[in-house]
C-alpha positions as CSV (number, residue, x, y, z in Angstrom):
1,M,61.6,-168.2,-57.0
2,G,59.0,-165.5,-58.1
3,T,59.4,-161.8,-58.0
4,G,56.6,-161.5,-55.4
5,R,58.5,-163.6,-52.9
6,I,61.5,-161.4,-53.2
7,L,59.5,-158.1,-53.1
8,W,57.0,-159.0,-50.3
9,P,59.5,-158.6,-47.4
10,M,60.5,-155.2,-48.7
11,V,56.8,-154.2,-49.0
12,R,56.1,-155.4,-45.5
13,K,59.1,-153.4,-44.1
14,S,57.9,-150.3,-46.0
15,L,54.4,-150.6,-44.6
16,L,55.8,-151.0,-41.0
17,W,58.0,-147.9,-41.5
18,F,54.9,-146.0,-42.8
19,R,52.8,-147.0,-39.8
20,I,55.6,-145.9,-37.4
21,W,55.9,-142.5,-39.1
22,T,52.1,-142.1,-39.2
23,V,52.0,-142.5,-35.4
24,R,55.0,-140.1,-35.0
25,L,53.5,-137.4,-37.1
26,A,50.1,-137.5,-35.4
27,Y,51.9,-137.5,-32.0
28,A,54.0,-134.5,-33.0
29,A,51.0,-132.6,-34.2
30,A,48.9,-133.4,-31.0
31,R,51.8,-132.7,-28.6
32,V,51.0,-129.0,-28.7
33,L,47.7,-129.8,-26.9
34,P,47.7,-130.2,-23.1
35,V,47.7,-133.6,-21.4
36,K,44.1,-134.4,-20.3
37,R,42.9,-136.3,-17.3
38,R,42.0,-139.3,-19.5
39,V,42.7,-143.0,-19.4
40,V,43.3,-144.8,-22.8
41,L,43.0,-148.6,-22.9
42,A,44.6,-149.9,-26.1
43,T,45.0,-153.3,-27.6
44,G,46.6,-154.5,-30.9
45,N,45.7,-158.2,-30.4
46,I,42.0,-158.6,-29.9
47,P,38.9,-157.0,-31.5
48,A,37.2,-156.1,-28.2
49,I,38.3,-155.0,-24.7
50,R,38.4,-158.0,-22.4
51,G,40.6,-159.6,-19.7
52,D,43.0,-157.2,-17.9
53,L,41.8,-154.1,-19.8
54,A,38.1,-154.8,-19.1
55,A,38.9,-155.3,-15.4
56,I,40.8,-152.0,-15.4
57,R,38.0,-150.2,-17.1
58,E,35.4,-151.6,-14.6
59,E,37.6,-150.6,-11.6
60,I,38.1,-147.0,-12.9
61,A,34.3,-146.7,-13.4
62,R,33.7,-148.0,-9.9
63,R,36.3,-145.8,-8.2
64,D,35.7,-142.6,-10.2
65,P,33.1,-142.6,-13.0
66,T,34.1,-139.0,-13.9
67,I,37.4,-140.1,-15.4
68,P,37.0,-140.4,-19.2
69,V,38.1,-143.8,-20.5
70,V,38.8,-144.2,-24.2
71,T,39.3,-147.7,-25.8
72,L,41.5,-148.2,-28.9
73,L,41.0,-151.5,-30.6
74,H,43.7,-152.1,-33.2
75,H,43.1,-155.7,-34.3
76,A,45.0,-156.1,-37.5
77,R,43.1,-156.8,-40.8
78,G,44.6,-157.7,-44.1
79,G,44.1,-156.2,-47.6
80,P,44.1,-152.6,-48.8
81,I,41.1,-151.7,-46.5
82,G,42.8,-153.1,-43.5
83,R,45.9,-151.1,-44.3
84,L,43.9,-147.9,-44.5
85,I,42.2,-148.7,-41.2
86,G,45.6,-149.3,-39.7
87,I,46.8,-145.9,-40.8
88,A,43.8,-144.2,-39.3
89,R,44.3,-146.1,-36.1
90,G,47.9,-145.0,-36.0
91,V,46.8,-141.4,-36.2
92,E,44.3,-142.0,-33.4
93,A,47.0,-143.7,-31.3
94,G,49.4,-140.8,-31.8
95,Y,46.8,-138.3,-30.8
96,H,45.9,-140.2,-27.6
97,L,49.6,-140.9,-26.7
98,A,50.2,-137.1,-26.9
99,T,47.2,-136.0,-24.9
100,A,46.2,-138.8,-22.3
101,A,47.5,-138.8,-18.8
102,L,47.4,-142.6,-18.6
103,F,47.8,-145.0,-21.5
104,V,47.3,-148.7,-20.7
105,V,48.1,-151.5,-23.2
106,D,47.9,-155.2,-23.1
107,S,51.0,-157.0,-24.4
108,H,52.8,-155.5,-27.4
109,Y,51.4,-152.3,-28.9
110,L,53.4,-150.8,-31.7
111,P,52.5,-147.1,-31.2
112,I,54.1,-146.9,-27.7
113,Y,57.4,-147.9,-29.2
114,A,57.3,-145.4,-32.1
115,I,57.4,-142.3,-29.9
116,K,59.3,-140.8,-27.0
117,R,56.7,-140.1,-24.3
118,R,56.2,-136.6,-23.0
119,P,56.2,-135.6,-19.3
120,G,52.7,-136.0,-17.8
121,T,51.8,-139.2,-19.7
122,T,52.3,-142.6,-18.1
123,V,52.2,-145.8,-20.1
124,V,51.4,-149.0,-18.4
125,Q,51.7,-152.4,-20.0
126,T,49.8,-155.4,-18.6
127,W,51.0,-158.9,-18.8
128,H,49.2,-162.0,-20.0
129,A,50.2,-164.5,-17.5
130,C,48.9,-166.2,-14.4
131,G,50.4,-167.3,-11.1
132,A,53.6,-166.1,-9.6
133,I,54.7,-163.9,-12.6
134,K,51.7,-161.5,-11.9
135,K,52.6,-161.2,-8.3
């Protein structure tokens, strides 16, 4: 068994720890700012807003086009450049988690688990399912 096979799990765990603390530090820094009337739609699974998040964005625009809607697309990429992009996106997510009134995610989204939400921010998680489970 090569050294790389032994070290890789430790490297992955360290990178995950670093991502979590990047979100936490950005969140702590932005928490001094007020919560804004803003909706954030975030995904960590797809490179574009579609499905539930697209429907929510369209409905918000229809009901009240004055509400700002921000989209965060955190589709994972490999390699050193992908890791740097992931860090920048963690900072962005931390900022928006600290300052948005409504934060909507599809499925699993790491930044919402990395922080303790402040009063005034609501996090909603949509489900990818059909039929009775969505009722």
